[in-house]
LUMMI-554467 format. One record per residue (C-alpha): chain; x, y, z. Coordinates in Angstrom, 1 decimal, always signed. Layout:
BEGIN
<rec 'A', <X, Y, Z>>,
...
//
This chain:
BEGIN
<rec 'A', <+42.1, -4.5, -0.4>>,
<rec 'A', <+42.1, -6.7, -3.7>>,
<rec 'A', <+44.8, -9.4, -2.8>>,
<rec 'A', <+42.1, -9.8, +0.5>>,
<rec 'A', <+39.2, -9.7, -1.5>>,
<rec 'A', <+40.4, -12.7, -4.1>>,
<rec 'A', <+41.5, -14.4, -1.0>>,
<rec 'A', <+38.6, -14.6, +0.8>>,
<rec 'A', <+36.8, -15.5, -2.5>>,
<rec 'A', <+38.8, -18.1, -3.0>>,
<rec 'A', <+41.2, -16.4, -5.1>>,
<rec 'A', <+38.0, -16.0, -7.8>>,
<rec 'A', <+35.6, -12.7, -7.9>>,
<rec 'A', <+32.6, -13.2, -9.2>>,
<rec 'A', <+30.9, -9.4, -10.3>>,
<rec 'A', <+27.5, -9.1, -8.6>>,
<rec 'A', <+26.6, -6.2, -10.0>>,
<rec 'A', <+27.6, -5.5, -13.5>>,
<rec 'A', <+29.3, -2.1, -13.7>>,
<rec 'A', <+29.2, -0.7, -17.4>>,
<rec 'A', <+29.7, +3.0, -18.9>>,
<rec 'A', <+28.0, +4.3, -21.8>>,
<rec 'A', <+29.0, +7.0, -23.7>>,
<rec 'A', <+26.9, +9.5, -25.3>>,
<rec 'A', <+23.3, +7.7, -25.1>>,
<rec 'A', <+21.0, +6.7, -22.3>>,
<rec 'A', <+20.8, +3.3, -21.0>>,
<rec 'A', <+17.9, +1.0, -22.0>>,
<rec 'A', <+16.9, -0.2, -18.3>>,
<rec 'A', <+16.1, +3.4, -16.8>>,
<rec 'A', <+15.0, +6.7, -17.9>>,
<rec 'A', <+18.3, +9.0, -18.9>>,
<rec 'A', <+19.6, +12.0, -20.8>>,
<rec 'A', <+21.6, +11.5, -24.1>>,
<rec 'A', <+24.5, +13.7, -23.0>>,
<rec 'A', <+25.0, +11.9, -20.0>>,
<rec 'A', <+27.3, +9.3, -19.2>>,
<rec 'A', <+25.9, +7.3, -16.7>>,
<rec 'A', <+27.3, +4.4, -14.5>>,
<rec 'A', <+24.7, +1.2, -14.5>>,
<rec 'A', <+24.5, -0.8, -11.7>>,
<rec 'A', <+22.7, -3.9, -13.7>>,
<rec 'A', <+20.9, -6.6, -11.2>>,
<rec 'A', <+17.3, -6.3, -10.2>>,
<rec 'A', <+17.6, -2.9, -10.2>>,
<rec 'A', <+18.9, +0.2, -11.7>>,
<rec 'A', <+20.9, +2.9, -10.5>>,
<rec 'A', <+21.8, +5.8, -13.2>>,
<rec 'A', <+22.9, +9.2, -14.0>>,
<rec 'A', <+25.4, +9.5, -10.9>>,
<rec 'A', <+25.9, +13.1, -12.4>>,
<rec 'A', <+29.4, +12.5, -14.5>>,
<rec 'A', <+29.7, +14.9, -17.5>>,
<rec 'A', <+30.5, +13.1, -20.9>>,
<rec 'A', <+33.6, +11.8, -21.6>>,
<rec 'A', <+34.6, +13.1, -17.7>>,
<rec 'A', <+37.6, +11.1, -16.7>>,
<rec 'A', <+37.9, +12.4, -13.2>>,
<rec 'A', <+35.7, +11.7, -10.8>>,
<rec 'A', <+36.3, +10.5, -7.7>>,
<rec 'A', <+36.0, +6.0, -6.8>>,
<rec 'A', <+32.6, +5.9, -5.7>>,
<rec 'A', <+31.7, +3.3, -2.8>>,
<rec 'A', <+28.2, +2.1, -3.3>>,
<rec 'A', <+26.5, -0.3, -0.3>>,
<rec 'A', <+25.0, -3.8, -1.8>>,
<rec 'A', <+22.7, -5.5, -0.3>>,
<rec 'A', <+22.7, -9.1, -1.9>>,
<rec 'A', <+25.9, -10.0, -3.6>>,
<rec 'A', <+25.3, -12.0, -6.5>>,
<rec 'A', <+26.1, -12.8, -10.2>>,
<rec 'A', <+25.0, -10.0, -12.8>>,
<rec 'A', <+22.2, -10.9, -15.3>>,
<rec 'A', <+23.6, -9.3, -18.9>>,
<rec 'A', <+20.5, -10.7, -20.9>>,
<rec 'A', <+20.0, -7.5, -21.6>>,
<rec 'A', <+23.7, -5.8, -21.6>>,
<rec 'A', <+24.1, -7.7, -24.5>>,
<rec 'A', <+22.5, -5.1, -26.4>>,
<rec 'A', <+24.6, -2.6, -25.3>>,
<rec 'A', <+27.6, -1.1, -27.6>>,
<rec 'A', <+30.6, +0.8, -26.2>>,
<rec 'A', <+30.8, -0.8, -22.7>>,
<rec 'A', <+33.3, -0.8, -20.4>>,
<rec 'A', <+33.6, -2.7, -16.8>>,
<rec 'A', <+36.1, -1.0, -14.5>>,
<rec 'A', <+37.9, -1.9, -11.6>>,
<rec 'A', <+35.9, -2.9, -8.7>>,
<rec 'A', <+36.9, -4.5, -5.0>>,
<rec 'A', <+34.4, -6.6, -3.2>>,
<rec 'A', <+34.0, -6.6, +0.2>>,
<rec 'A', <+31.8, -7.2, +2.8>>,
<rec 'A', <+28.5, -6.2, +1.3>>,
<rec 'A', <+30.0, -3.3, -0.8>>,
<rec 'A', <+31.7, -2.8, -3.5>>,
<rec 'A', <+33.9, +0.2, -4.5>>,
<rec 'A', <+35.0, +1.1, -8.3>>,
<rec 'A', <+36.5, +4.1, -9.7>>,
<rec 'A', <+36.1, +4.9, -13.3>>,
<rec 'A', <+39.0, +5.7, -14.2>>,
<rec 'A', <+40.4, +2.6, -15.1>>,
<rec 'A', <+38.3, +0.8, -17.8>>,
<rec 'A', <+39.6, -3.2, -17.1>>,
<rec 'A', <+38.3, -4.6, -20.4>>,
<rec 'A', <+34.9, -6.1, -22.5>>,
<rec 'A', <+33.0, -8.5, -20.1>>,
<rec 'A', <+32.5, -11.4, -21.3>>,
<rec 'A', <+29.2, -12.1, -22.2>>,
<rec 'A', <+29.0, -16.1, -22.4>>,
<rec 'A', <+26.8, -17.9, -20.4>>,
<rec 'A', <+24.6, -15.4, -17.7>>,
<rec 'A', <+28.0, -14.7, -15.2>>,
<rec 'A', <+31.2, -12.3, -15.4>>,
<rec 'A', <+34.5, -12.6, -14.5>>,
<rec 'A', <+36.0, -9.7, -14.0>>,
<rec 'A', <+39.8, -9.5, -12.4>>,
<rec 'A', <+42.6, -7.9, -11.4>>,
<rec 'A', <+45.4, -9.3, -10.7>>,
<rec 'A', <+49.2, -10.8, -12.3>>,
<rec 'A', <+48.2, -12.1, -15.2>>,
<rec 'A', <+49.4, -15.8, -14.1>>,
<rec 'A', <+46.5, -15.7, -12.2>>,
<rec 'A', <+44.3, -14.2, -14.1>>,
<rec 'A', <+44.6, -16.9, -16.7>>,
<rec 'A', <+44.1, -19.5, -14.3>>,
<rec 'A', <+41.2, -17.5, -12.9>>,
<rec 'A', <+39.5, -17.1, -16.0>>,
<rec 'A', <+40.0, -20.2, -17.0>>,
<rec 'A', <+38.4, -21.9, -13.8>>,
<rec 'A', <+35.4, -18.6, -14.0>>,
<rec 'A', <+35.0, -20.1, -18.1>>,
<rec 'A', <+34.2, -23.5, -16.3>>,
<rec 'A', <+31.9, -22.1, -13.4>>,
<rec 'A', <+29.8, -20.0, -16.0>>,
<rec 'A', <+29.6, -23.1, -18.8>>,
<rec 'A', <+28.1, -25.5, -15.8>>,
<rec 'A', <+26.1, -22.8, -14.9>>,
<rec 'A', <+24.8, -21.9, -17.8>>,
<rec 'A', <+24.1, -25.7, -18.3>>,
<rec 'A', <+23.1, -26.1, -15.2>>,
<rec 'A', <+20.3, -23.6, -16.2>>,
<rec 'A', <+19.0, -25.0, -19.5>>,
<rec 'A', <+18.7, -28.3, -17.5>>,
<rec 'A', <+16.7, -26.8, -14.7>>,
<rec 'A', <+12.8, -27.9, -15.2>>,
<rec 'A', <+10.5, -24.9, -14.4>>,
<rec 'A', <+9.1, -25.6, -10.5>>,
<rec 'A', <+5.7, -26.4, -10.2>>,
<rec 'A', <+3.0, -23.9, -10.0>>,
<rec 'A', <+1.8, -22.9, -6.4>>,
<rec 'A', <-1.5, -24.8, -5.0>>,
<rec 'A', <-3.1, -23.9, -2.2>>,
<rec 'A', <-3.4, -27.2, -0.6>>,
<rec 'A', <+0.0, -28.0, -0.4>>,
<rec 'A', <+1.8, -29.6, +2.1>>,
<rec 'A', <+5.0, -27.4, +3.9>>,
<rec 'A', <+6.9, -30.8, +2.7>>,
<rec 'A', <+6.3, -30.3, -1.2>>,
<rec 'A', <+6.5, -26.8, -0.8>>,
<rec 'A', <+10.0, -26.7, +1.1>>,
<rec 'A', <+11.2, -29.8, -1.7>>,
<rec 'A', <+10.4, -27.0, -4.4>>,
<rec 'A', <+12.5, -24.1, -2.7>>,
<rec 'A', <+15.1, -22.7, -4.2>>,
<rec 'A', <+17.1, -19.1, -3.9>>,
<rec 'A', <+16.9, -18.5, -7.9>>,
<rec 'A', <+13.2, -18.4, -7.6>>,
<rec 'A', <+14.0, -14.9, -5.5>>,
<rec 'A', <+16.8, -14.0, -7.7>>,
<rec 'A', <+19.4, -15.0, -5.1>>,
<rec 'A', <+22.7, -17.1, -5.6>>,
<rec 'A', <+22.8, -18.4, -2.3>>,
<rec 'A', <+21.0, -18.8, +0.7>>,
<rec 'A', <+24.0, -17.4, +2.3>>,
<rec 'A', <+22.6, -14.4, +0.3>>,
<rec 'A', <+19.5, -14.4, +3.1>>,
<rec 'A', <+21.9, -13.3, +5.7>>,
<rec 'A', <+21.7, -9.1, +5.9>>,
<rec 'A', <+18.0, -9.7, +5.5>>,
<rec 'A', <+17.9, -11.6, +8.0>>,
<rec 'A', <+20.0, -9.5, +10.3>>,
<rec 'A', <+17.3, -6.4, +9.9>>,
<rec 'A', <+14.8, -8.7, +11.1>>,
<rec 'A', <+17.3, -9.9, +14.3>>,
<rec 'A', <+18.1, -5.5, +15.1>>,
<rec 'A', <+14.3, -5.2, +15.3>>,
<rec 'A', <+13.4, -8.5, +17.5>>,
<rec 'A', <+16.2, -8.4, +19.4>>,
<rec 'A', <+15.3, -4.4, +20.3>>,
<rec 'A', <+11.5, -6.3, +22.1>>,
<rec 'A', <+11.1, -7.4, +25.9>>,
<rec 'A', <+11.5, -11.4, +25.0>>,
<rec 'A', <+8.8, -12.6, +27.1>>,
<rec 'A', <+6.4, -10.1, +25.5>>,
<rec 'A', <+4.2, -11.6, +23.5>>,
<rec 'A', <+4.3, -10.9, +19.8>>,
<rec 'A', <+1.3, -11.7, +18.5>>,
<rec 'A', <-1.6, -14.1, +19.6>>,
<rec 'A', <-4.6, -15.1, +17.7>>,
<rec 'A', <-6.2, -18.6, +17.2>>,
<rec 'A', <-3.3, -20.9, +15.5>>,
<rec 'A', <+0.0, -18.9, +16.2>>,
<rec 'A', <+0.9, -17.2, +19.8>>,
<rec 'A', <+4.6, -16.4, +20.0>>,
<rec 'A', <+7.2, -13.7, +21.9>>,
<rec 'A', <+9.7, -11.7, +20.8>>,
<rec 'A', <+12.4, -14.6, +21.8>>,
<rec 'A', <+10.4, -17.0, +19.9>>,
<rec 'A', <+10.8, -15.1, +16.9>>,
<rec 'A', <+14.6, -14.0, +17.9>>,
<rec 'A', <+15.2, -17.6, +18.6>>,
<rec 'A', <+13.8, -18.3, +15.0>>,
<rec 'A', <+16.3, -16.0, +13.2>>,
<rec 'A', <+19.4, -16.7, +15.1>>,
<rec 'A', <+18.8, -20.7, +13.7>>,
<rec 'A', <+18.7, -19.6, +9.8>>,
<rec 'A', <+21.5, -17.5, +10.0>>,
<rec 'A', <+23.2, -20.3, +12.0>>,
<rec 'A', <+22.4, -22.7, +9.2>>,
<rec 'A', <+22.8, -20.4, +6.2>>,
<rec 'A', <+26.1, -21.8, +4.9>>,
<rec 'A', <+24.2, -25.8, +5.1>>,
<rec 'A', <+21.2, -25.0, +3.3>>,
<rec 'A', <+22.2, -24.9, -0.2>>,
<rec 'A', <+23.1, -28.4, +0.3>>,
<rec 'A', <+21.0, -29.4, +3.1>>,
<rec 'A', <+17.9, -27.9, +1.7>>,
<rec 'A', <+15.7, -30.4, +4.0>>,
<rec 'A', <+16.8, -28.4, +6.9>>,
<rec 'A', <+14.2, -26.0, +6.4>>,
<rec 'A', <+11.7, -28.9, +7.3>>,
<rec 'A', <+13.7, -30.3, +10.1>>,
<rec 'A', <+14.9, -27.4, +12.1>>,
<rec 'A', <+11.7, -25.1, +12.2>>,
<rec 'A', <+7.9, -25.8, +12.4>>,
<rec 'A', <+5.8, -24.9, +9.7>>,
<rec 'A', <+2.6, -23.0, +11.1>>,
<rec 'A', <+0.5, -22.6, +8.5>>,
<rec 'A', <-1.6, -19.5, +8.0>>,
<rec 'A', <-5.3, -20.6, +8.2>>,
<rec 'A', <-7.2, -19.8, +4.5>>,
<rec 'A', <-3.8, -19.2, +3.1>>,
<rec 'A', <-2.6, -15.5, +2.1>>,
<rec 'A', <-4.0, -13.3, -0.7>>,
<rec 'A', <-0.5, -11.4, -2.3>>,
<rec 'A', <+0.2, -8.6, -4.1>>,
<rec 'A', <+2.6, -6.5, -4.2>>,
<rec 'A', <+4.6, -3.1, -3.9>>,
<rec 'A', <+7.6, -1.5, -5.9>>,
<rec 'A', <+10.0, +1.4, -5.9>>,
<rec 'A', <+8.7, +3.8, -8.8>>,
<rec 'A', <+11.4, +5.9, -10.9>>,
<rec 'A', <+9.7, +8.8, -11.5>>,
<rec 'A', <+11.3, +11.6, -13.8>>,
<rec 'A', <+11.5, +15.2, -12.6>>,
<rec 'A', <+13.3, +18.9, -12.5>>,
<rec 'A', <+14.6, +20.5, -9.6>>,
<rec 'A', <+13.1, +23.8, -10.8>>,
<rec 'A', <+9.4, +24.1, -12.5>>,
<rec 'A', <+9.6, +24.5, -16.7>>,
<rec 'A', <+7.5, +23.6, -20.0>>,
<rec 'A', <+7.3, +19.8, -19.3>>,
<rec 'A', <+7.7, +19.5, -15.2>>,
<rec 'A', <+4.6, +21.1, -14.0>>,
<rec 'A', <+3.2, +18.7, -11.7>>,
<rec 'A', <+4.8, +19.5, -7.7>>,
<rec 'A', <+5.6, +17.0, -5.2>>,
<rec 'A', <+5.2, +18.7, -1.7>>,
<rec 'A', <+7.4, +18.3, +1.3>>,
<rec 'A', <+4.6, +18.2, +4.6>>,
<rec 'A', <+3.3, +21.6, +5.5>>,
<rec 'A', <+3.9, +23.2, +8.9>>,
<rec 'A', <+0.4, +23.5, +9.4>>,
<rec 'A', <-0.6, +20.4, +8.5>>,
<rec 'A', <-0.7, +19.4, +12.1>>,
<rec 'A', <-2.2, +21.8, +13.6>>,
<rec 'A', <-4.9, +21.7, +11.3>>,
<rec 'A', <-5.9, +18.2, +11.7>>,
<rec 'A', <-5.7, +18.6, +15.2>>,
<rec 'A', <-8.8, +21.6, +15.2>>,
<rec 'A', <-10.2, +20.0, +12.4>>,
<rec 'A', <-9.1, +16.1, +12.0>>,
<rec 'A', <-8.4, +16.9, +8.3>>,
<rec 'A', <-5.8, +18.5, +6.0>>,
<rec 'A', <-7.2, +20.6, +2.8>>,
<rec 'A', <-8.0, +17.6, +0.0>>,
<rec 'A', <-6.9, +16.7, -3.2>>,
<rec 'A', <-9.0, +18.8, -5.2>>,
<rec 'A', <-8.5, +21.6, -3.3>>,
<rec 'A', <-4.5, +21.3, -3.6>>,
<rec 'A', <-4.7, +20.8, -7.1>>,
<rec 'A', <-7.4, +22.8, -8.2>>,
<rec 'A', <-6.9, +26.2, -6.0>>,
<rec 'A', <-3.3, +25.7, -6.1>>,
<rec 'A', <-3.3, +26.2, -1.7>>,
<rec 'A', <+0.4, +25.4, -1.4>>,
<rec 'A', <+1.9, +26.5, -4.1>>,
<rec 'A', <+4.4, +29.5, -3.6>>,
<rec 'A', <+5.5, +28.4, -0.4>>,
<rec 'A', <+8.8, +27.0, -0.6>>,
<rec 'A', <+7.3, +23.1, +0.1>>,
<rec 'A', <+8.0, +22.2, -3.9>>,
<rec 'A', <+10.7, +19.5, -3.7>>,
<rec 'A', <+10.6, +19.0, -7.2>>,
<rec 'A', <+8.4, +19.3, -9.8>>,
<rec 'A', <+7.5, +16.0, -12.0>>,
<rec 'A', <+6.9, +15.0, -15.9>>,
<rec 'A', <+3.5, +13.5, -15.4>>,
<rec 'A', <+0.7, +13.7, -12.6>>,
<rec 'A', <-0.2, +10.3, -13.1>>,
<rec 'A', <+3.7, +9.0, -12.3>>,
<rec 'A', <+3.1, +11.6, -8.8>>,
<rec 'A', <-0.3, +9.3, -8.3>>,
<rec 'A', <+1.2, +6.7, -8.4>>,
<rec 'A', <+4.2, +7.1, -5.6>>,
<rec 'A', <+1.8, +8.2, -3.4>>,
<rec 'A', <+0.2, +4.8, -3.5>>,
<rec 'A', <+3.9, +3.1, -2.9>>,
<rec 'A', <+4.8, +5.8, -0.4>>,
<rec 'A', <+8.2, +6.2, -1.6>>,
<rec 'A', <+10.9, +6.4, -4.8>>,
<rec 'A', <+12.9, +7.4, -6.9>>,
<rec 'A', <+13.8, +11.3, -8.9>>,
<rec 'A', <+14.8, +10.7, -11.7>>,
<rec 'A', <+16.3, +14.4, -12.2>>,
<rec 'A', <+16.3, +15.9, -15.9>>,
<rec 'A', <+20.7, +16.8, -15.1>>,
<rec 'A', <+21.1, +13.5, -14.8>>,
<rec 'A', <+21.2, +13.3, -11.3>>,
<rec 'A', <+18.9, +11.5, -8.7>>,
<rec 'A', <+17.3, +11.6, -5.2>>,
<rec 'A', <+15.3, +9.7, -2.8>>,
<rec 'A', <+12.0, +10.1, -1.6>>,
<rec 'A', <+10.2, +9.1, +1.3>>,
<rec 'A', <+6.9, +9.3, +2.5>>,
<rec 'A', <+6.4, +11.6, +5.3>>,
<rec 'A', <+2.7, +12.4, +6.2>>,
<rec 'A', <-0.9, +12.0, +4.7>>,
<rec 'A', <-3.5, +14.9, +5.1>>,
<rec 'A', <-5.8, +12.8, +7.0>>,
<rec 'A', <-8.5, +11.9, +4.0>>,
<rec 'A', <-9.5, +8.5, +3.4>>,
<rec 'A', <-7.7, +6.7, +0.6>>,
<rec 'A', <-9.8, +5.7, -2.6>>,
<rec 'A', <-8.0, +3.8, -5.1>>,
<rec 'A', <-8.1, +5.2, -8.8>>,
<rec 'A', <-8.7, +1.7, -10.0>>,
<rec 'A', <-12.1, +1.6, -8.0>>,
<rec 'A', <-13.1, +4.9, -9.0>>,
<rec 'A', <-12.3, +4.5, -12.7>>,
<rec 'A', <-14.3, +0.8, -12.8>>,
<rec 'A', <-17.5, +2.4, -10.4>>,
<rec 'A', <-17.3, +4.8, -13.9>>,
<rec 'A', <-17.2, +1.8, -16.4>>,
<rec 'A', <-14.0, +3.2, -17.7>>,
<rec 'A', <-12.1, -0.7, -17.1>>,
<rec 'A', <-12.5, -3.9, -17.1>>,
<rec 'A', <-9.9, -5.1, -14.7>>,
<rec 'A', <-8.8, -1.7, -13.2>>,
<rec 'A', <-4.8, -2.9, -12.4>>,
<rec 'A', <-2.3, -0.5, -12.8>>,
<rec 'A', <-1.0, -0.8, -16.6>>,
<rec 'A', <-4.7, -0.6, -17.3>>,
<rec 'A', <-4.9, +3.0, -15.9>>,
<rec 'A', <-2.4, +4.2, -16.9>>,
<rec 'A', <-3.2, +3.0, -20.5>>,
<rec 'A', <-6.3, +5.0, -20.1>>,
<rec 'A', <-4.6, +8.2, -18.6>>,
<rec 'A', <-2.4, +8.4, -21.8>>,
<rec 'A', <-5.4, +7.8, -23.8>>,
<rec 'A', <-7.6, +10.0, -21.7>>,
<rec 'A', <-5.2, +13.1, -20.6>>,
<rec 'A', <-8.1, +16.1, -20.4>>,
<rec 'A', <-9.6, +13.4, -18.1>>,
<rec 'A', <-6.4, +12.4, -15.7>>,
<rec 'A', <-7.5, +15.4, -12.8>>,
<rec 'A', <-10.9, +14.5, -12.7>>,
<rec 'A', <-9.9, +10.9, -11.9>>,
<rec 'A', <-7.5, +11.8, -9.8>>,
<rec 'A', <-9.3, +14.3, -7.8>>,
<rec 'A', <-11.3, +11.6, -6.8>>,
<rec 'A', <-9.2, +10.5, -4.5>>,
<rec 'A', <-9.5, +12.9, -1.2>>,
<rec 'A', <-6.6, +11.8, +0.0>>,
<rec 'A', <-3.0, +13.3, -0.3>>,
<rec 'A', <+1.0, +11.7, +0.6>>,
<rec 'A', <+3.9, +14.1, +1.2>>,
<rec 'A', <+7.1, +13.7, +1.0>>,
<rec 'A', <+10.5, +14.4, +2.3>>,
<rec 'A', <+14.0, +13.7, +0.8>>,
<rec 'A', <+15.7, +10.3, +2.3>>,
<rec 'A', <+19.4, +9.5, +1.8>>,
<rec 'A', <+17.7, +5.5, +0.9>>,
<rec 'A', <+15.8, +3.8, -0.8>>,
<rec 'A', <+11.8, +2.2, +0.4>>,
<rec 'A', <+12.5, +1.8, +4.5>>,
<rec 'A', <+10.1, -0.3, +6.3>>,
<rec 'A', <+8.3, -0.9, +9.6>>,
<rec 'A', <+11.5, -1.5, +11.3>>,
<rec 'A', <+13.2, +1.3, +9.6>>,
<rec 'A', <+15.2, -0.4, +7.4>>,
<rec 'A', <+15.7, -0.5, +3.9>>,
<rec 'A', <+13.3, -3.4, +2.6>>,
<rec 'A', <+14.7, -6.4, -0.6>>,
<rec 'A', <+13.4, -7.0, -3.0>>,
<rec 'A', <+11.5, -10.6, -2.9>>,
<rec 'A', <+12.8, -11.3, +0.6>>,
<rec 'A', <+10.6, -8.3, +2.8>>,
<rec 'A', <+6.8, -8.2, +3.4>>,
<rec 'A', <+4.2, -6.1, +3.9>>,
<rec 'A', <+2.2, -7.7, +6.9>>,
<rec 'A', <-1.0, -7.2, +9.3>>,
<rec 'A', <+1.8, -7.0, +13.0>>,
<rec 'A', <-1.5, -8.3, +15.0>>,
<rec 'A', <-2.0, -11.0, +12.4>>,
<rec 'A', <+2.2, -12.3, +11.4>>,
<rec 'A', <+4.4, -10.3, +13.6>>,
<rec 'A', <+6.6, -8.1, +11.8>>,
<rec 'A', <+9.9, -10.2, +12.6>>,
<rec 'A', <+8.4, -13.3, +11.5>>,
<rec 'A', <+9.8, -15.4, +8.8>>,
<rec 'A', <+7.5, -16.5, +6.5>>,
<rec 'A', <+8.0, -19.4, +3.3>>,
<rec 'A', <+5.3, -17.8, +1.1>>,
<rec 'A', <+3.8, -19.0, -2.5>>,
<rec 'A', <+1.6, -17.5, -5.3>>,
<rec 'A', <+1.8, -17.9, -8.7>>,
<rec 'A', <+3.4, -14.4, -10.4>>,
<rec 'A', <+2.5, -13.0, -13.1>>,
<rec 'A', <+5.4, -13.0, -16.2>>,
<rec 'A', <+5.4, -10.0, -18.4>>,
<rec 'A', <+5.7, -12.5, -21.1>>,
<rec 'A', <+1.9, -13.8, -20.7>>,
<rec 'A', <+0.8, -16.7, -18.4>>,
<rec 'A', <+2.5, -16.7, -14.5>>,
<rec 'A', <+5.3, -18.8, -13.0>>,
<rec 'A', <+5.7, -20.0, -9.6>>,
<rec 'A', <+7.2, -18.3, -6.8>>,
<rec 'A', <+8.2, -20.0, -3.4>>,
<rec 'A', <+10.1, -18.3, -1.3>>,
<rec 'A', <+11.6, -17.2, +2.7>>,
<rec 'A', <+10.1, -13.6, +3.4>>,
<rec 'A', <+10.6, -11.1, +6.7>>,
<rec 'A', <+7.9, -9.4, +7.9>>,
<rec 'A', <+9.8, -6.0, +7.6>>,
<rec 'A', <+6.8, -3.9, +6.4>>,
<rec 'A', <+3.0, -2.9, +7.5>>,
<rec 'A', <+0.2, -1.0, +5.4>>,
<rec 'A', <-2.8, +0.3, +5.1>>,
<rec 'A', <-4.1, -2.0, +3.2>>,
<rec 'A', <-2.9, -4.9, +4.6>>,
<rec 'A', <-5.2, -6.6, +6.5>>,
<rec 'A', <-4.7, -9.8, +8.0>>,
<rec 'A', <-4.9, -12.7, +5.8>>,
<rec 'A', <-3.1, -10.3, +3.2>>,
<rec 'A', <+0.5, -10.0, +2.0>>,
<rec 'A', <+2.4, -7.7, +0.3>>,
<rec 'A', <+5.9, -8.8, -1.2>>,
<rec 'A', <+8.0, -5.7, -2.4>>,
<rec 'A', <+9.4, -6.3, -6.1>>,
<rec 'A', <+12.0, -4.2, -5.9>>,
<rec 'A', <+12.7, -1.5, -8.8>>,
<rec 'A', <+12.8, -0.9, -12.6>>,
<rec 'A', <+10.4, -2.6, -15.1>>,
<rec 'A', <+9.8, -6.1, -14.3>>,
<rec 'A', <+9.3, -4.8, -10.7>>,
<rec 'A', <+6.1, -2.6, -11.7>>,
<rec 'A', <+4.4, -5.5, -13.8>>,
<rec 'A', <+4.9, -8.0, -11.0>>,
<rec 'A', <+3.2, -5.2, -8.4>>,
<rec 'A', <+1.2, -3.7, -10.8>>,
<rec 'A', <-0.4, -7.2, -11.7>>,
<rec 'A', <+0.0, -9.3, -9.0>>,
<rec 'A', <-3.1, -10.4, -6.8>>,
<rec 'A', <-3.7, -14.4, -6.5>>,
<rec 'A', <-4.3, -16.7, -3.5>>,
<rec 'A', <-1.2, -18.8, -2.6>>,
<rec 'A', <-0.3, -20.8, +1.0>>,
<rec 'A', <+1.8, -19.4, +3.8>>,
<rec 'A', <+3.5, -20.7, +6.7>>,
<rec 'A', <+5.0, -19.4, +9.6>>,
<rec 'A', <+8.6, -20.6, +10.3>>,
<rec 'A', <+9.6, -21.3, +14.0>>,
<rec 'A', <+12.5, -22.9, +15.6>>,
<rec 'A', <+11.8, -26.2, +16.9>>,
//
């Protein structure tokens, strides 16, 4: 398989993810147990705690799927002391690796890591080629000026001229292929002559959307060298009055499989009597009844116990997330249902009480941290309650497909239909301060209760940066629906 992969990659393999093993202490990128050996996949999110015992060396090979292959960003990895890179074989949208055969230390020069397993003569030649590539990449990155800020009135031509895959953490426009295929599967399942949306300024059929996605799919190999194809091959239909952008992300929740000190907040599965009670009364028990009267306790509905009730509250807002258990394992949880009560945001509750100025998630979290005795008081004023189920994959959109960070968009399907290709632009907040222009090609693949008309929710992925951007993003910007000419 490796020989085949090498031949398919022009005999050069750039690692799409950095895979390294921490010995005896947690990784800086995610929560973990100090006595667990972790395998971490560092890219736009971090996958931790595969359940390996400390110094275990007999685990079977592991197979992990990859949505978008790209070279690993190792800026944060330079801080690690004991790092071992393990055998990797890249194949179609996946990587097979084993923890048994350490391949040596990663090469930290530049921004990319080369990882090869080949005869030494080939290895030497490939390493030289890789060093040249990484050196060029580093120089090119240093010489690339930041994109100009996004402006509401900018033209489609100006927008397209400043599109670049790196703005969406892609290495090439070809990396859009898996996301395009997800949308194509969805729109091809619809009657092609039926209308997907009909509103002033935009009337398209499912067939129009399918043709657009098929055209984009065919052009992906050319777009890196011919970016003008974006405007030549597609009609850009402006969204009137632009878009108000927000973000959502995949939260990581510290949890335990059993209730014990430090883990007392239940994460509940869907109660079996919910449909019956809602059919009779319209609504199920509200949050205050569930939490204060413990009406669901002891019924075997607890999926897990979390360390922080605030984390679970924000998990409900996002609708899905990842549980990082104290035993080193992890599990996905996905939305299973809701109690029927109207949602009231904690930010609004706290602003009405004069407790906050902005009301964003980070300000809320700091207030909850400083006032732990009032957490339940605030949370219980939101009567809405969300139930979960264990899942086998990450956040799933309205198409039934896993959403992709910086690519998948939640839209109002009556305004921008599922399956639409959207050029979106917004000045996104930076953890270092200020904003950075984000111009991207997105795909309408999700919906949301609060997403109405001129609003788009960008899926930001998982991890700290995704949390920060999604928690702070609330800005206006332009958008266009792309249609094949």
